[in-house]
N, C-alpha and C positions, 0 to 999 in steps of 0.2 A: 939673557933678558934681565933687566934691572930687577933686583930682589924686592925692592920697595913696591914697584909697580905690580909684580906678581902677587905679593901679599894683598895689595889693594883689590885685585881682581877676585882673589879667593874670598876676601871678606864680603865683597858685594854679592858674590854668588851665594855664600852661606846665608847672608842676611835676606836675600830675595827668596831663597828656599824656605827659610823659617817663616817669613812673612806670608808666603803663599799658603803654607800649611795652616796658618791662623785664619785665613780668609774663609768665610762660609761658602758652601757650594752653590748658593742660590744664583749667583751671577752666571756660573757655568750652565746650570740647569735652564736658566732663562734664555741662553743662546739656542738651546734645543727647541724651546717654545717658539722662539723667533723663526726657526726653520719650519716648524709646523704652520705658523701663520703665513709664511711665504708659499707653502704648498697650497694654501687656500687661494692665494692670488693666481697661481697657475690654473687651478681648477675653475675659478670664477671667470677668468678671461676667456677660457675655452667654452665654458658653459653659456656665456652671453652670446658668443658667436653662433653656437649650435641652436639657440632659441630661434633666431631669425632664419638660419639656414633651413631648419626643419619646416618652418612655415612656407618657405619658398619651394621646398620639394613637394609639398601638398599641392601648390599651384601648378607645378610642372606635371603632376600626375593627371590633372584635368586639362592642361594646356601645354602641349609639348614644345611650344615656341618660347616658353619662359626660359630665360638664361639664369643659371645658378652662379652665385659668387661666394667665395670664401676668402677673407683677408689673410695675408701671410702672418703667421704667428711669431716668426723669428726664432732665434736660439733660446733654449731653456736657460733661465737665470740660475747660475750656480753659486752666487755669492753667499747666501745664507747656509747652503749645504756645506760649503768648504769652511765657512767660519765656525759652524757647529763642530766639525771634525778637528779643526786646527786650534780650538780654544785651549787655554792653559789648564783647564779642568781643575782649578784650585779647590782643595777640600774634598775631592772625590777619590775613591780608591781605584786602583787599576782595573779591578773586576767591574766596578760600576761604569767606568769609562768604556770598557770593552762592550758591555751590554748596550749602552746608549749609542755607541757608534755603529753597532750592528743594526740596531733599529733605524738609525739615520740612513744607513746605506740601503736597507730593505725598502724604506719608503721612497728613497730617491729612485730606485730601480722601477718602482711602480709608476712614479711620476714620468720617468723617461718613456716607459711603455705607453702610457696614456698620451704623452706628447707625440710620440711617433705615430700612433693611430690617427691623431689629429692631423699631422703633416701628410699622412697617406691620403686622408680625405681631401686635403687641400690640393694635392697633386692630381687626384682623380677628377676633381671639379675643374681645375685649370685645363686639363687635357680634354674636357667635355666628354669623358667616357660615359657619363650618365645618359647621354643621348644614344649610346650604343647598347647598353645593357639594361636600360630602363630602371636605373637606381638600385640594381641588385647589390653591387659592391657597397654602395652608400648605406644600404640597410644593414649589411653585415658589419661594416665599420662602426656604425652608430650603436648597434647591439653590443659590439665588443667594448666600446667606450663606456656604455652604461654599466657593463660588468666590471670594468677596470675602476670606474669611479666608486663603485661599492667597495671594492678591495681597498682603495685608498682611504676611504672613510673609516673602515674597520681598523686598518693599520694605524691610522692617526690616533684613534681612541685607545688602542692597546699601548701605543708608544707613550701617550700622555699619562696613562695609569702607572706605567713604569717610572716615569719622571716623578710623579706624585709620591710613589712608595719610597724612592730614594730621598726625596725632600723630607718626608716625615721621619725617616731614620736620622737625618741630620738636624731636623728642626721639629722636635716633639711639640705637641700642642700644649700650651700653657694658658689655662683659663684666666689667670690673673693678668695676662698681658693684653691690653686693649687692642693692639694691632693684630694679634693672632685671633682674638675673638671676632673682630670685624672681618678679618680675612675669611674665617670659617663661615660666618653668616653670608658674606657675599658669594663665596664659592658654592655654597649650598643652593643659593638662588640661581647662579649661573648653570649649575648642573641640572637643576630642575627645568629651567627654560630650554636647555639643550635637549633634554629628553623629549620635551614637547615637540621641538623642531624635528627630531629624528623619527617621529611617528608617522611621517608620510613624505613621499618624494614629489618633485616637480614633474608634471606630465607634459611632454613636448607636444603631443597632439591635443591641443586645447579644445578642439571642437567636440570631442567625445565626452560623455559624462564621466566624472571622476569623483569618487568618494574621498573627501578630506575629513580628518577626525574632528568634526565639530563638537562632539560630546567631550572629547579630551580637552579641546580648547576651552570649552565652557568650565570644566572642572579646574583647569589651570588658571583661568581668570579668577575664580572664586578663591583659589589658594593665594593668588597675587594679592587679592583684597585683604586676606588675613595677614599676610606678611607685611603689607604696607602699614596696617594698623599697629603692628608690634615692632616694626623696624626702628632701630635706634639711630635716628639721623643726627642726634646731638653729638655722637662720637666723643664721649667723655674720655679724656686721657690721651687723645690723639692730637698731635700738634698740627698747626696750619703749615702748609696748604693741604696736607693729606686729609685733614678733617673736612675741608670744603668738598672733597670728592665724594664723601659719604652722602651728603644731601643730594648731590648731582646723581649719584647712583640710584637713590630712592626715586627721584623724579623720572629717571629713565625707566625704572620698573613700572611707575605709574603710566608712562606713555605706552609701554607694552601691554599693560592691562587694558587701557583704552582702545588700543588697536584690536585686541581680542574681542572686546565688547562690541565694537563696530562690525567685526568680521562675523560674529555669531548673529547679530541683528540683520546683517546683509545677506544671510544664507537663505534667500527666498527660493520659491519654486523655480523661478526663471534662472537664478544663479546656479541651481543644482543640475541644470540641463547640460552643462559643459564644465570643463576643468578650469576655466578662466578665473573664477572667483577663488578657488582653492589655491591656484598658482599665485595669484596676486597676494593672498594672505601669507603664503609661504615666503615669498621674496620680501615682503614688508617686514615680517617678523625677523628674518635673517638680517636685514638691514639695521633694524633697531637693536638687535642683539649684538652684532659685530661692531657697529659704528656708534652706538650710544651706550648701552649697558656695559658691554665689555670694555669699551674705550675708557669709561670712567673708572672701572676697576684697574685697568692698566695704569692710569694716572695715580690712583691710590697707591699701588705698588711702587711706582717710581718716586712719589713724594715721601714714601715711608722709609726710604733707604737709610737716611741718617739715623733713624731710630731702630728700624728692624728690617732685615732683608727678607722679602716675601717672594712667593712663587707666582709668576704670571700665569695666565690662562689662555688657551688657544681659541682662535676664532672658529665659528661653525663652518663646515664645508658642505655645500649643497650636493644633492644627488638627484638623478632624474630617471624616469622610465619613458620609453617611447610611446606606449599605448597604455591606457588604463584598463584594468580588468573588471572595473565596476559594471554592474548591469543595472538597467533601469528598473525601478520597483514596479510591481504590477499596478495598473490603474485601479484606483478604488471605485466602489460603486457610489452609493449615496453617502453624503456627509452626515455624520451623526449629530443630533442636537447637543448643545453644550450642557455640561453638568451644572445644574444650579444648586446652590447651597443656601438654606434659609439663613436670613440675617440673624446673627447672634446679638441679642440685647445685652448690654452691660451698664452697670452703674459707675459713674465717675466719682472717684474719691480724691478730694483735693490733696495734693502732695505737700508735705511739710518742707521739702527741699526743692530748689530749682532743678530743672531738667539738665542732665549732663549734656555735653556737646554731642556725644554719640547718640543720645535719645533725640535731640533736636534734629540732627542730620538724618536720622532714620525716619522721622516724621516727614521731613521735607522730601525724602526719597519717594514716599507714596505720591506726593503731589507731582513730582517730576514724572513718575510712572504714568499717572493719569494724563498729564499733558502730552507726553510722547504718544500715548495710545490714541488720544484725540487727534493728534496730527496725522497719525497713520490711518485712522478711520476716515478722516477728511479726504485723504488720497483715494481711498477705496470708494467713498461716496461719489466722487467725481468720475472715477473709472466706470463704476456701475451705471451712473446716470448716462454717460456717453454710450455705453453698450445698450442700454434700454432704448435710447433714441434710434440707434441703428437697427436693433432687432425688430422694431415695429414694421420696418419696410420689408421684412422677410416673412411676415405672418401670412400674407396672401400675395406672394410674389407674382408679378406680371411676366408671363412666359415670353412675351415679346420684347422685354427690356433686359438688356445685359447688366448684370450686377456681379461684383466679386463676392467671394464667400464671406459669411459673417465671422467676425473675429473678436476675440477678447484677450486681454492680457492684464496683469496686475503687478508689474515689476516694481512699481513705486510703493507698494504696500509691504511693509516690513514689520512683522511681529516683534515686539521688544523682548525677544527670547533671552537676551543676556541681561537686560535691565531687571527682569522679574526675579531670577535667582539671586542677583545682587541685593535686590530689595529684601528678600526673605533672610538672606545672610546677615544683613545689617540691622534687621529688626530685633535681634537678640537683646538689645539694650532697653526695649520697651517692656513694661511689666506684662507677665503672662496673660493676665485676664483681659488686657487690651489687645495684645498681639494676636491671640487666637481669633478674636472677632474680626479685626481689620485684615488679617492675612486670609481669612476665608472669603472676605469680600474681594480682595485683590485677586484671589484664585478664580472667582467667578468672572471678573473682568477679563482675565487672561484666557479663560475657557471660551468666552464670547469671541475674543479676537482670533482664537484658533479655529472656531467654527467659521468665522468670516473667511479665513484663509482657505479652509477646506472647500467652501462653496466656490471660491474663485478658481481654485485648481480644478474643481469639477466643471466649471464653466469653460475653462480653457480646453479641456478634453472634449467637452460637449460641442464646442464650435469647430475644433480641429477635425473631429470625426463627422461633422455635419449632421448630428442627430436631430437638429431642428427641422431638417427636411422630412424626417420620418414622423416626429411627434407634434409638428405644428407649433413649436415653442412651448409645449406643455411644461417640460421640466424647467425651461428657462423662466417661465412665469412663477413656478413654485420657488425657485431660487431667489428671484427678485422680491417676491412676497416675504420670504424669510429675511432677506436683507433689511427690508423696511422695518420689520419687527425687531431685528437685532440692533439696528442703529438706535431705535427708540429705547430699548432695554438698557443698552450701554449708557445712554444719556442719563437715565434714571438712577441706575445703580452706582454710577460714579459720584452722583450727588450724595448718596447715602454714605459712601466711604469718606468723602471729603468732610461731611458733617461730623463724622466720628473722629477724624483726625483733628479737626478744630476743637472738639470737646476735650480730647486727650491733651492737646497742647495747652489749652486754657486752664487745665487742672494744675499746671505747674506755675508757681509764682516766679516772675522774673528775678534775676539776681539783683538788679537795681531798677525798681519800678519807675524811678524818676529819670532814668537815662533818656537822653534825647532820641536815641534810636527807638526805644520802646514807646515813648510818648508820640513821636511822629508816626511810627508804624500803626499805632492804635487809631490815630486820626485818619490815616490813609485807608485802612481796612474798612472803616465806616463808609467812606466814599465808594469803595468797591462793592460792599454789601448793598448799598442803596442803588448803585448802578445796576447790579445784578437783578434786583427787584424790578427795575424798569425794563430790563432786557426780557425777563420772563413775562412781563405784561405784554410786551411787543410780540413775543412768540404767541401768546394766547390770542392776540388780535388777528394775526395772520393765519392762525389755525381755525379762525372763525368760531372760537369758543366765547368770544365777547366782541362787542363793537365799541368798547370803551378803552380809554387810555388812562394810565395812572397820572396823577399830578406829579410834577417834577420839582416841587419846591425843595424837597430834601437835597436833591443834587445841587441846586443853586446855593443852598445853605452850606453844604459841604465845601463848595468852591470858595465861598466867601470866608469861611472860617479857616480853611487851609492857607489862603493868601494872607488873611489878617494876622494869623498866629504863626506865620512861617518862621520868623526869627526867634520866637519864643520856643517853638517846637524843636527847631534845629540848633538851639543854643549850644555852643561848644564844639559843633561839628565843622570841620574844615571845608571851606568852599574852594574847590580847585579850578572851577571854570567849566563852561559847557563843553569845551573840546576835550576835557579830561574824563575818561570813562569811570574814574573813581570818585567823582563828585556826587554826593547824595542830594545836593540841591536840585540838580537837573531832573531826575525822575520825580521828585517831590513836586516841583513847579509844573512839570508837564502834566502830571496826573491831576493837579488842581485845575488847570485850564481845560483839560480834556473832559473832566467831569461836567463842566458847564456846557461844553460843545455837545456832549452826549444828551444832555437835557434838551437842547435845542432840536437835535435830531428826533427825539421822541415826540416832540410837539408838532412835528411836520411829517407824519407818516404818509406814505404814498401807497395806494392800493396795488395789489399784484396784477400783472397783465399777462396775457398768453405768451408774449414774446419778451425776450430780454431776461436779464438776471432777476432773480426774486429780490424784492427790495429789502428783505431781511438780511441779505448777504452783507450789505453795508454796515448793519448793526453788528453782525458777527465779526467782521474785520475790525471795526472800531473798538468794540469791547475788548477783544483779545490783544490787538496791537497797540492801542492807545491808552488802555487802562490797565489790563492785567500785566502786560509786558513791563510797563513803567513801575508798577507795584513790585513785581518780582525782581526787577533790577535793583530797587531800593532794598529788598530783602537780602539779596546777594551781597550788597555792599555793607549791610548792617553788621556791626560788631556786637550784636546781642541777638536774642531769640525772636526775630521777626519772621513768622511763618509765611511761606509763599501761599498763593492762591491758585485755583484751577481756572483753566480756560473753559469756554463753552463751545459746543459743536455748531456747525452750520446746519441748523435743523431742516432747512428746506433745500439742501444741496441735492437730495434725492427724494423723489416722491413717486409712488407707484402710479402707473397708468391703468385705466380701464382697458379691457380687451376691445379696442376700437375697430370700426370698419376701416378699410383701406383709405388712406389719405386724411384721416382725422385722429388726432391724439387728444385725449381728454384727461386732465389731471383729476385724480380721485380725491375727494375730501378726506382728510386724515380721520381715522377712527379714534374714538375716545380711548384713553389708556385703560388697560385692564386694572381691576382693583388692586391686585397684588403688586402692581408696578408703580403705584402712585408715589410721587416724591414730594415732600413738603418744600415749598419755596418761601422766601421771605414774605411775611404778611404785609398786606397793603392796608394801612390804617387811614390813609388820606382819602378825601372825597374823590370821586371819579367823574370825569366828564365824557360825554359821548361825542363821537364824530361819525358822520355818515360814511358807510362803506360804499364805494362806487366802482365795483369791478367792471372791467371792460368786457364787452361781449366776446364769447369764444369764437375763434375764426378757424377756417380750415387750414391745415398745415401747408406751407408753401412747397413747391417742387421746382425742379429745373426743366420740366417737360416743355418743349417748345423753344428753349433757349439754346444759344450757340454753345459749342464745346469750349470749355474754359482752359486757359493756362493762366493761373493766378500766381504771380510771383509776390510772395509776402515779404516785404522789405521792413524789417522790424528793428526798432530802436531798443537795444538792450543795455543802454548806458546805465550808470548807477542811479540816475535820477528817476528811472522807471520803477525802482523798487518801492512801490507804494500800493496799498490796497485798491486805489482808484485807477491804477495804471496796468501793471503787468498781469495781475490776476484777471482783470476785466478784459484785457487783450486776449489772453489765452482762451477764456470762455467764449469770446466773440468768434474766434477762429473755429473752435470746436463745434459751435452751433451749426456751422455750414456742413460739417463732415457727413452727417447722415444723408444729405441730399445729393452728394456728389455721385456722378456716374463713372463707370469704368473708363470712359474716354476722356474724362476731365483730368487735368494735371494740376498739381500743387507743388510749388517750390518755396523754399524759405531761405532768405538771405538775412543775416543779422549784421549790425554794425555797432561796434563799441571799440574805438581804436581802429583796428584793421577790419575791414568787412570780410565776411566769409560765407560760403554756401553751407548751411547745415542740413538741408534737405534738397537733393537734386530733384528734377521733375518726377513726380510720383503719381501713379494712377489713383483716382478717387476711390477705387475699390480697396486700396490698402490703407484703410482708416487707422489700423493699429500702428503702422509705421509713422503716419502723419501725427497721430496723437502723441506717440512717444517723443517725436522731435519737439513738439510743442511743450510737453511737460518738462523737458530738459532745459528749457530756456531759463537763463539766470541773468539778473541785472548786475552789471559790473563795468567799470572803466569809463572812458570819456567818449564823447560823440564825434564821429566823423561821417556825417551824412553824405557828403559828396562821393566818397569812396564807395559807400553802400549803394548809392543810386547808379553809379557806373557799373558796379558788379551786377546789379539786378537787371539792367538793360542788356548787358552781354548775355545773360542767361535767357532772357525773354526773346532776344533776337535769334539765338542759337536754336531754341526749341519753339520757334514760331509756328502757330497753327493757322493755316490759311482759312479765312472766313470765320475764325474763332474769336472768342473774347480773350485777347491777349492783354492782360492788365497787370500792372504793378500797383500794389496796395502798400503805400508808405504809412506805417503806424509809428507815431512819435508822441512825445509829451511836450514839444515846444520848439522854439526857433533854433536854427543853427545856420552858420554862414554857408551861403550857396554861391558857387562860382558862376561866372558868365558862361563858361564852357558847359556846365551842367544844365543851365537854362536852355542853351542851344540844343543840347542832346535831347532833352525832353520834348522840345518842339518838333525836331526832326523825326523822332520816333513816333510821335502822334500822327504825323502825316503818313507813316507806314503802318498805321493801325495797331500800334503798341501804346496803350493809354496808361495814364497815371492818376490814381486816386490818392488823396491824403486824408487819413483818419487821425484825429488827435485824441489823446487820452489824458485827462487830468481832472482834478476836482472842479476846477473852474474852466469855463470855456476859453479857448485860445483863439485870439484873433491875430493871426500872423499874415502880414502882407506877403512875405517871401513864400510861405507855404501855399497861400491862395494863388499866387502867381504860378507856382509849379503846377498846381492842379488845373489851372486855366490853360497853360501851355500843353499839358498832357491830355487835355480834353476829357478830364475825369471830374469827379466830385470832390468837394471839400466838406467834411463833416466832423463835428465834435461828438464823440461817442459817449453816451451816458449809460447808466445801468438799464434804463428802460428800453433803449433801442440797440443795445450791444449785439444781441444775437441777430436781430433782423438786418443790421447794416451789412454784414458780410454776405448775407443771402442776396441783398439788393445788388451788390457788386457782381455776384455770380450771375445775376439776371440782367446785366447791363446791355446785353446784345441778344437780339432774337435770332433764331435760325434763319439763314438766307432763303 
């Protein structure tokens, strides 16, 4: 061999050996981490298959004709396993390499065993052996895979701990290095989030009750909030693009905290009856952890290579159990009254310095808490109102009339169980003398919400066990009486808390009193305060505490001054345009115009009538959606301390009924407030004018006795344009007004159209009011209108479930015109000749005169009506009474 060539080879080999010894070991260690991540892919792929497979086995146990399927998994991927073993291992000692390779091989063996169990299950299913042994081998294999998955998880954790120990030996922590400091902070967060995930498994049998660690999640959420407040997103000393990943990592942690907050709030009584909620939280957290939080850490490590070689972190591996061992808690007896706390009076001391950002956000958090509580209370008011209407028909039941069991549910009511501890945690920036007072008031509001929840749970058990048949609705009446009191108390106490929050906020001087944000905010809150005074006067009128209405000159003056001084008030603020959600001009201008519209509404009050929505409801929607919403939107945009304001409840959403005789429901006049519950409202200094009250005479409640059996197909427009207080809420209430009258033999179906039409409620007996109500409550406005597709779908459903000699009727509810094809006109006419009729109901602030829709109703031999607040409830009843019994 040529001597020169031989020397060259020896030189290259020597140089390569020396260079490899100088290379840090992180690159080799990260190859092992890559193998750990590949092991998660193996587990996750199998895990997802087993989720659907286990659900199908449950169907097979009740119906042996069900065929089971399992897709082929293919060969186990060896690439990352071999790469970890074959890497150059630069910078690692032979002993370290041996230890790491042994751990790699041990984990690989576990993966092979787990994979083989999965393939055995595939073979078993493909051979249909489950039909011979009744799933015995399937159960054994699933139990074995559950055990194997636990072993894999423990082995992965031990393997990574060993990788970390070796890493620290080669890379000692140096607090002066910004990359190592940031790595430490990120890894601490990753480890803590991982520990939270490891505190419970996924439950394959979702139907059974399963305890998930809601308390641990709540504590973890509070810790997230603390970390977010102190996390250094500035990344001083870290070069771009690694520095950009620090902010992304913080945002990912915020997303995880938000997910936990929603999970805790959504942990309702209904959610706790199965494993579905806990499972969904588990998978969502894993997804955010692996694909968001950890992904940004991985990019931080990758982008830091040029400055510092860091250690990667493995993804989380899910585990599962077949059945939960959780037991249902014993049913409680009577719900205990909430603990009241006397209001603590305090004196305001003007602050010499402006409020800090933390203090301002803390004060706004109380308002957010009040508003969220009011939203939840409104859900409960509606549910309780619907229950009350149904319950009256069971007070003296007719033994000759078939009727389903009385039901109650409150799945839409969610206590802000996560918002409340976050509120307390964030209140530390408020001076002690104030914080003690307002926290005690917030505690009382939370106690009231908890009692409301307890009463609802009691009602669920009460109806499920049919106690109303034994006590003649006595306990039901007590609960509803208590609800009426609680709704009123919450309304009053939240006003006291808001007043104190306002006082505290106003004790701080703005950083810049002449700022356009501050000047505009002050003018807008004047309009809000004056509008609230008018709203409270409207409440008093409808509570029959007065026959007088306030003058509304102040509102008109607010409107004029806001419009006249708009450019002076908003001077220097950028106008982005109405389509831009960051434009402060839009909420300012909308609030100005809406203040004038509110004044007009107050000047044209309509008396309450026995049927239809209470006229106060339109004021409730208008004040919250057109005034408070716009003001709070401006507050959120403001780059200064513009405090939010609170919403007001729908005071007349629920009212107690007297104990009536059968067939007659009488609304009880509200009792005057107890002295200790009086809340001060804005004083009315303007003269007052009287208007005559003209209540309609009370009438007997309608029934469906003597009318044909119904199959009502509700064809509902849920396009984005229906998202208005005058449309979707009114439509929902209109439908719900009919539910208490429905008989067991009546059928209700719901078809919605927004883009593609779909059936959201198949034909359902009128006795199943809870199911129908739930379907109605879940309606949301979104998308575009495709009425033709909806009409065709509705007629297919009506034809398939046709009731001979019945009232087979499609009720099309929409807010306006849409193109109608000739084929649809022909379909409607032909179906009418087969006794499937079509009624058109329109919902909008103004009456809709549509030639196309009128033609549809004419061809369908039905009615065409514009639904207003005054006749919303009665209209659906009339449609159910459209045909007499033959």
